[in-house]
DRENPA-3360 file (N, C-alpha, C; in nm, 2 decimals, always signed):
BEGIN
1 = MDDIEALK = +2.97/-2.58/-7.19/+3.00/-2.62/-7.10/+2.99/-2.44/-6.99 ~ +2.86/-2.50/-6.95/+2.83/-2.36/-6.85/+2.90/-2.36/-6.70 ~ +2.97/-2.46/-6.67/+3.02/-2.46/-6.55/+3.16/-2.36/-6.55 ~ +3.25/-2.40/-6.71/+3.32/-2.33/-6.73/+3.33/-2.15/-6.82 ~ +3.20/-2.11/-6.81/+3.14/-2.00/-6.84/+3.16/-1.93/-6.70 ~ +3.13/-1.98/-6.59/+3.08/-1.92/-6.49/+3.19/-1.91/-6.39 ~ +3.30/-2.01/-6.44/+3.43/-2.02/-6.35/+3.49/-1.88/-6.41 ~ +3.49/-1.84/-6.54/+3.53/-1.70/-6.61/+3.57/-1.62/-6.49;
9 = LTGIDAYH = +3.39/-1.56/-6.45/+3.39/-1.45/-6.35/+3.43/-1.47/-6.20 ~ +3.44/-1.61/-6.20/+3.52/-1.61/-6.03/+3.67/-1.67/-6.06 ~ +3.77/-1.67/-6.10/+3.89/-1.69/-6.15/+3.93/-1.81/-6.16 ~ +4.09/-1.78/-6.15/+4.10/-1.96/-6.16/+4.12/-2.00/-6.06 ~ +4.16/-1.95/-5.89/+4.15/-2.05/-5.74/+4.02/-2.08/-5.76 ~ +3.93/-2.07/-5.82/+3.78/-2.15/-5.77/+3.78/-2.25/-5.90 ~ +3.84/-2.21/-6.04/+3.87/-2.32/-6.11/+3.95/-2.43/-6.05 ~ +4.07/-2.40/-5.99/+4.16/-2.51/-5.94/+4.08/-2.60/-5.82;
17 = AYAFSHLR = +3.97/-2.54/-5.76/+3.90/-2.61/-5.68/+3.81/-2.72/-5.75 ~ +3.71/-2.66/-5.87/+3.67/-2.73/-5.96/+3.66/-2.84/-6.03 ~ +3.83/-2.84/-6.02/+3.89/-2.91/-6.18/+3.92/-2.97/-6.04 ~ +4.00/-2.99/-5.93/+4.01/-3.12/-5.87/+3.92/-3.17/-5.81 ~ +3.79/-3.16/-5.84/+3.65/-3.19/-5.76/+3.62/-3.29/-5.86 ~ +3.62/-3.23/-5.99/+3.54/-3.29/-6.11/+3.69/-3.38/-6.22 ~ +3.67/-3.31/-6.25/+3.78/-3.33/-6.35/+3.87/-3.43/-6.34 ~ +3.96/-3.37/-6.25/+4.06/-3.44/-6.19/+4.05/-3.63/-6.11;
25 = QLGSGAEL = +3.92/-3.59/-6.04/+3.93/-3.72/-5.97/+3.82/-3.78/-6.10 ~ +3.74/-3.78/-6.17/+3.71/-3.83/-6.31/+3.85/-3.94/-6.38 ~ +3.96/-3.83/-6.39/+4.04/-3.88/-6.49/+4.18/-3.95/-6.39 ~ +4.17/-3.99/-6.30/+4.24/-4.03/-6.20/+4.19/-4.17/-6.16 ~ +4.04/-4.17/-6.11/+3.95/-4.26/-6.13/+3.97/-4.37/-6.23 ~ +3.97/-4.30/-6.36/+3.94/-4.38/-6.47/+4.08/-4.47/-6.53 ~ +4.20/-4.37/-6.54/+4.36/-4.44/-6.53/+4.34/-4.56/-6.35 ~ +4.30/-4.52/-6.29/+4.28/-4.64/-6.14/+4.21/-4.77/-6.22;
33 = LASQMAWL = +4.12/-4.75/-6.28/+4.04/-4.85/-6.31/+4.07/-4.91/-6.41 ~ +4.15/-4.84/-6.52/+4.23/-4.90/-6.61/+4.35/-4.98/-6.59 ~ +4.37/-4.95/-6.48/+4.53/-5.04/-6.43/+4.50/-5.15/-6.40 ~ +4.36/-5.15/-6.35/+4.31/-5.24/-6.26/+4.29/-5.36/-6.35 ~ +4.17/-5.31/-6.42/+4.15/-5.43/-6.57/+4.31/-5.47/-6.64 ~ +4.35/-5.36/-6.66/+4.48/-5.44/-6.70/+4.56/-5.56/-6.65 ~ +4.57/-5.53/-6.50/+4.60/-5.62/-6.44/+4.53/-5.75/-6.45 ~ +4.43/-5.76/-6.42/+4.32/-5.90/-6.48/+4.34/-5.93/-6.57;
41 = DAEGLGDF = +4.33/-5.81/-6.66/+4.37/-5.93/-6.83/+4.51/-5.97/-6.87 ~ +4.59/-5.92/-6.77/+4.75/-5.95/-6.73/+4.73/-6.15/-6.68 ~ +4.67/-6.12/-6.55/+4.64/-6.28/-6.46/+4.57/-6.37/-6.55 ~ +4.53/-6.32/-6.65/+4.44/-6.40/-6.71/+4.32/-6.44/-6.68 ~ +4.23/-6.32/-6.62/+4.11/-6.35/-6.53/+3.99/-6.31/-6.64 ~ +4.01/-6.27/-6.76/+3.89/-6.22/-6.84/+3.96/-6.15/-6.96 ~ +3.91/-6.09/-7.06/+3.96/-6.01/-7.12/+3.92/-5.82/-7.10 ~ +3.98/-5.79/-7.03/+3.95/-5.67/-7.00/+4.03/-5.53/-7.10;
49 = SVAAGDML = +4.10/-5.59/-7.21/+4.17/-5.51/-7.25/+4.13/-5.37/-7.31 ~ +3.99/-5.44/-7.42/+3.93/-5.30/-7.47/+3.87/-5.20/-7.38 ~ +3.82/-5.26/-7.22/+3.73/-5.17/-7.17/+3.87/-5.09/-7.05 ~ +3.94/-5.12/-7.06/+4.12/-5.13/-7.00/+4.12/-4.97/-7.07 ~ +4.16/-5.01/-7.23/+4.20/-4.87/-7.31/+4.11/-4.79/-7.33 ~ +3.97/-4.81/-7.30/+3.85/-4.69/-7.31/+3.90/-4.59/-7.20 ~ +3.90/-4.71/-7.09/+3.92/-4.63/-6.94/+4.08/-4.48/-6.98 ~ +4.19/-4.60/-7.02/+4.31/-4.49/-7.04/+4.26/-4.37/-7.15;
57 = SLSNATKT = +4.23/-4.40/-7.22/+4.20/-4.30/-7.34/+4.09/-4.15/-7.22 ~ +3.94/-4.24/-7.15/+3.93/-4.16/-7.10/+3.99/-4.02/-7.04 ~ +4.08/-4.12/-6.92/+4.18/-4.02/-6.86/+4.24/-3.96/-6.89 ~ +4.25/-3.95/-7.07/+4.40/-3.89/-7.12/+4.29/-3.79/-7.15 ~ +4.21/-3.80/-7.21/+4.12/-3.67/-7.26/+4.03/-3.62/-7.15 ~ +4.03/-3.64/-7.07/+4.00/-3.57/-6.93/+4.17/-3.44/-6.93 ~ +4.23/-3.52/-6.92/+4.38/-3.41/-6.89/+4.34/-3.29/-7.05 ~ +4.33/-3.33/-7.11/+4.37/-3.26/-7.19/+4.21/-3.12/-7.18;
65 = LLMKAARA = +4.10/-3.18/-7.13/+4.04/-3.13/-7.13/+4.06/-3.03/-6.98 ~ +4.11/-3.07/-6.88/+4.18/-2.99/-6.80/+4.27/-2.85/-6.84 ~ +4.33/-2.90/-6.88/+4.44/-2.78/-6.95/+4.31/-2.68/-7.03 ~ +4.23/-2.73/-7.11/+4.18/-2.63/-7.23/+4.10/-2.58/-7.16 ~ +4.02/-2.65/-7.05/+3.92/-2.56/-6.98/+4.00/-2.45/-6.90 ~ +4.12/-2.49/-6.84/+4.18/-2.38/-6.73/+4.25/-2.25/-6.82 ~ +4.30/-2.29/-7.00/+4.29/-2.15/-7.06/+4.20/-2.11/-7.11 ~ +4.10/-2.18/-7.11/+3.96/-2.06/-7.10/+3.95/-2.00/-7.01;
73 = VVIKRPAD = +3.91/-2.01/-6.87/+3.92/-1.96/-6.78/+4.02/-1.87/-6.73 ~ +4.16/-1.88/-6.77/+4.28/-1.77/-6.74/+4.21/-1.66/-6.87 ~ +4.23/-1.69/-7.01/+4.23/-1.58/-7.12/+4.04/-1.51/-7.12 ~ +3.98/-1.61/-7.09/+3.82/-1.53/-7.09/+3.82/-1.52/-7.20 ~ +3.82/-1.68/-7.33/+3.76/-1.65/-7.42/+3.71/-1.75/-7.42 ~ +3.60/-1.71/-7.55/+3.47/-1.88/-7.57/+3.52/-2.02/-7.60 ~ +3.55/-2.11/-7.51/+3.63/-2.26/-7.54/+3.52/-2.34/-7.56 ~ +3.50/-2.38/-7.72/+3.41/-2.48/-7.71/+3.45/-2.71/-7.70;
81 = LGAMIDEI = +3.41/-2.68/-7.57/+3.48/-2.82/-7.51/+3.31/-2.92/-7.49 ~ +3.24/-2.89/-7.59/+3.16/-2.99/-7.61/+3.22/-3.17/-7.68 ~ +3.32/-3.11/-7.76/+3.33/-3.21/-7.90/+3.44/-3.34/-7.76 ~ +3.52/-3.27/-7.69/+3.61/-3.35/-7.57/+3.54/-3.41/-7.49 ~ +3.45/-3.33/-7.43/+3.30/-3.43/-7.35/+3.23/-3.52/-7.40 ~ +3.19/-3.51/-7.53/+3.14/-3.59/-7.61/+3.27/-3.75/-7.57 ~ +3.38/-3.68/-7.63/+3.44/-3.81/-7.68/+3.48/-3.93/-7.51 ~ +3.48/-3.79/-7.46/+3.47/-3.86/-7.27/+3.31/-3.98/-7.26;
89 = AEHWQSAM = +3.28/-3.90/-7.31/+3.14/-3.95/-7.27/+3.14/-4.14/-7.33 ~ +3.18/-4.11/-7.48/+3.21/-4.19/-7.56/+3.31/-4.30/-7.50 ~ +3.43/-4.29/-7.48/+3.50/-4.37/-7.40/+3.38/-4.48/-7.30 ~ +3.36/-4.36/-7.22/+3.28/-4.43/-7.07/+3.19/-4.53/-7.11 ~ +3.10/-4.49/-7.21/+2.98/-4.59/-7.24/+3.05/-4.70/-7.31 ~ +3.14/-4.73/-7.40/+3.23/-4.81/-7.46/+3.26/-4.91/-7.33 ~ +3.34/-4.86/-7.27/+3.43/-4.92/-7.10/+3.31/-5.01/-7.12 ~ +3.19/-4.93/-7.07/+3.08/-4.97/-6.97/+3.03/-5.12/-7.05;
97 = ENLESGTE = +3.01/-5.12/-7.19/+2.91/-5.19/-7.31/+2.96/-5.28/-7.33 ~ +3.18/-5.30/-7.27/+3.23/-5.44/-7.25/+3.25/-5.50/-7.19 ~ +3.22/-5.42/-7.03/+3.25/-5.48/-6.92/+3.11/-5.56/-6.89 ~ +2.99/-5.54/-6.91/+2.83/-5.57/-6.94/+2.86/-5.69/-6.99 ~ +2.93/-5.68/-7.13/+2.88/-5.79/-7.19/+3.05/-5.89/-7.23 ~ +3.11/-5.88/-7.14/+3.23/-5.92/-7.18/+3.30/-6.04/-7.09 ~ +3.26/-6.06/-6.97/+3.30/-6.19/-6.87/+3.23/-6.18/-6.77 ~ +3.24/-6.34/-6.71/+3.13/-6.38/-6.60/+3.23/-6.33/-6.49;
105 = LMSHLAVD = +3.33/-6.34/-6.49/+3.47/-6.28/-6.35/+3.36/-6.17/-6.27 ~ +3.34/-6.10/-6.37/+3.28/-5.92/-6.32/+3.18/-5.96/-6.23 ~ +3.11/-6.11/-6.25/+2.95/-6.10/-6.14/+3.03/-6.13/-6.05 ~ +3.13/-6.16/-6.04/+3.20/-6.24/-5.90/+3.28/-6.15/-5.80 ~ +3.28/-6.00/-5.82/+3.37/-5.94/-5.78/+3.28/-5.85/-5.71 ~ +3.35/-5.80/-5.60/+3.27/-5.69/-5.49/+3.37/-5.58/-5.51 ~ +3.37/-5.46/-5.38/+3.50/-5.40/-5.41/+3.40/-5.35/-5.24 ~ +3.58/-5.35/-5.15/+3.50/-5.33/-5.04/+3.50/-5.14/-5.02;
113 = GRGSCFWL = +3.52/-5.11/-4.93/+3.49/-4.98/-4.90/+3.66/-4.90/-4.93 ~ +3.76/-5.03/-4.93/+3.89/-4.97/-4.91/+3.95/-4.97/-5.08 ~ +3.88/-5.01/-5.12/+3.91/-5.04/-5.27/+3.94/-5.17/-5.33 ~ +3.99/-5.27/-5.22/+4.06/-5.37/-5.26/+3.90/-5.50/-5.25 ~ +3.97/-5.56/-5.33/+3.85/-5.66/-5.41/+3.88/-5.81/-5.29 ~ +3.73/-5.86/-5.29/+3.70/-5.98/-5.26/+3.61/-6.04/-5.35 ~ +3.60/-6.18/-5.31/+3.48/-6.30/-5.42/+3.33/-6.22/-5.29 ~ +3.27/-6.21/-5.42/+3.09/-6.26/-5.41/+3.01/-6.28/-5.43;
121 = SGHLSPWR = +3.02/-6.40/-5.44/+2.97/-6.50/-5.59/+2.79/-6.46/-5.62 ~ +2.76/-6.36/-5.73/+2.66/-6.34/-5.82/+2.55/-6.25/-5.69 ~ +2.67/-6.14/-5.63/+2.60/-6.05/-5.57/+2.60/-5.89/-5.65 ~ +2.71/-5.90/-5.74/+2.74/-5.78/-5.80/+2.76/-5.79/-5.93 ~ +2.65/-5.69/-6.01/+2.66/-5.67/-6.19/+2.80/-5.61/-6.20 ~ +2.85/-5.64/-6.34/+2.96/-5.56/-6.32/+2.98/-5.39/-6.33 ~ +2.77/-5.30/-6.36/+2.74/-5.17/-6.37/+2.80/-5.20/-6.22 ~ +2.76/-5.22/-6.11/+2.73/-5.23/-5.98/+2.92/-5.20/-5.93;
129 = LVKRIHQP = +2.96/-5.31/-6.00/+3.11/-5.33/-5.91/+3.15/-5.14/-6.02 ~ +3.13/-5.14/-6.10/+3.24/-5.00/-6.15/+3.15/-4.87/-6.10 ~ +3.03/-4.86/-6.03/+2.96/-4.78/-5.98/+3.01/-4.76/-5.81 ~ +3.08/-4.90/-5.75/+3.05/-4.92/-5.62/+3.22/-4.85/-5.62 ~ +3.33/-4.89/-5.76/+3.44/-4.83/-5.68/+3.42/-4.66/-5.70 ~ +3.37/-4.60/-5.82/+3.39/-4.54/-5.78/+3.27/-4.40/-5.65 ~ +3.16/-4.49/-5.60/+3.11/-4.45/-5.45/+3.15/-4.56/-5.38 ~ +3.20/-4.58/-5.29/+3.30/-4.71/-5.18/+3.16/-4.69/-5.06;
137 = NWLV = +3.07/-4.63/-5.09/+2.95/-4.61/-4.93/+2.84/-4.65/-5.03 ~ +2.87/-4.65/-5.18/+2.72/-4.68/-5.24/+2.64/-4.86/-5.24 ~ +2.56/-4.84/-5.14/+2.49/-4.98/-5.13/+2.45/-5.05/-5.24 ~ +2.49/-5.20/-5.22/+2.46/-5.29/-5.33/+2.29/-5.38/-5.30;
% end
C-alpha cells in the first residue's frame, strides 16, 4: 500500500485525515449497507443474508486494516497489508455478485439523496443501487 509508505513520512496527523476520508468511510458505509440488507432480509423482502454478511465482514476487515495501518505509520516499519486489502476486495465482489444475481426486489428500489428508499420500478439495477448509496449525487 503505497499510501501508507507516504504517510510514514508525514506522520500520524496526516494518517488520521487519510483514515477518516478513506478507510473509516469504507467501513462505516459497508456496515450501514449490511444493516439495511439485514433489515430487508428480516422483512422478507429478499434473501440478503449472504450479501449482508459479506458487507459486515468487509467492515470488520476495514477496522483491522485501519489499526494495522496506524501501527505501521507510527512505528515506521514495513507492513504487508496486501492480504487484508485482497480480503476486503473479495468481500465486496462476493456481496456485489450476490446482489446482482439474488433478488428482483433490488431492481425496484432507488435511493434518494438522503439515503432513504422509495420505489422506482425498473429504473435501477442492483449495482447502481449500491453505487448510488455510496455516491448520493450519482445520476442514474
